[in-house]
C-alpha positions in Angstrom: 2.5 71.3 11.5 1.5 67.9 10.0 -1.5 65.9 11.3 -0.7 63.3 13.9 -2.4 60.0 15.0 -5.5 60.4 17.1 -5.1 58.7 20.5 -8.8 57.8 20.5 -8.9 55.5 17.4 -6.4 53.3 15.5 -6.8 54.9 12.1 -7.7 58.5 12.7 -5.5 61.5 12.2 -6.0 64.7 14.2 -5.1 68.2 13.0 -2.5 70.4 14.6 -3.7 71.9 17.8 -6.6 69.3 18.1 -6.9 66.8 20.9 -8.7 64.1 18.9 -9.9 63.5 15.4 -13.3 64.9 14.5 -15.0 61.5 14.8 -13.6 60.9 18.3 -14.3 64.5 19.4 -17.9 64.2 18.5 -18.2 61.0 20.5 -17.2 62.7 23.7 -20.0 63.9 26.0 -20.9 67.5 25.5 -19.8 68.4 29.1 -16.4 67.0 28.4 -16.1 68.9 25.1 -17.2 72.1 26.8 -14.5 71.8 29.5 -11.8 70.8 27.0 -12.6 73.8 24.9 -11.8 76.2 27.8 -8.5 77.9 27.5 -7.3 78.8 31.0 -4.6 77.8 33.5 -6.3 74.3 33.9 -6.3 73.5 30.2 -3.2 71.2 30.3 -4.6 69.3 33.3 -7.8 68.7 31.5 -5.9 67.5 28.4 -3.9 65.1 30.6 -7.0 63.8 32.2 -8.5 63.1 28.8 -5.4 61.3 27.6 -5.2 59.3 30.8 -8.7 58.1 30.4 -8.2 57.3 26.7 -5.1 55.3 27.5 -6.9 53.4 30.3 -9.5 52.3 27.8 -12.4 54.3 29.0 -14.9 54.5 26.1 -15.0 58.0 24.6 -18.7 58.4 25.3 -18.0 57.8 29.0 -15.1 60.2 29.4 -15.6 62.5 32.3 -13.4 65.6 32.8 -13.4 67.0 36.3 -11.4 70.2 36.3 
């Protein structure tokens, strides 16, 4: 798989299987990263929540994942 554009920044590329590029990922709050790293039946819902917030313009440092 080839890298794809990072949804969190205009120039970044994220690797296969990654949600964001490394720079954007490290900008997320630790609590959000911890939840997004979980691999369970709610993982897709958390990813969708992340992308909804990014699309809505929420600053990465203010992303809050609830599930």
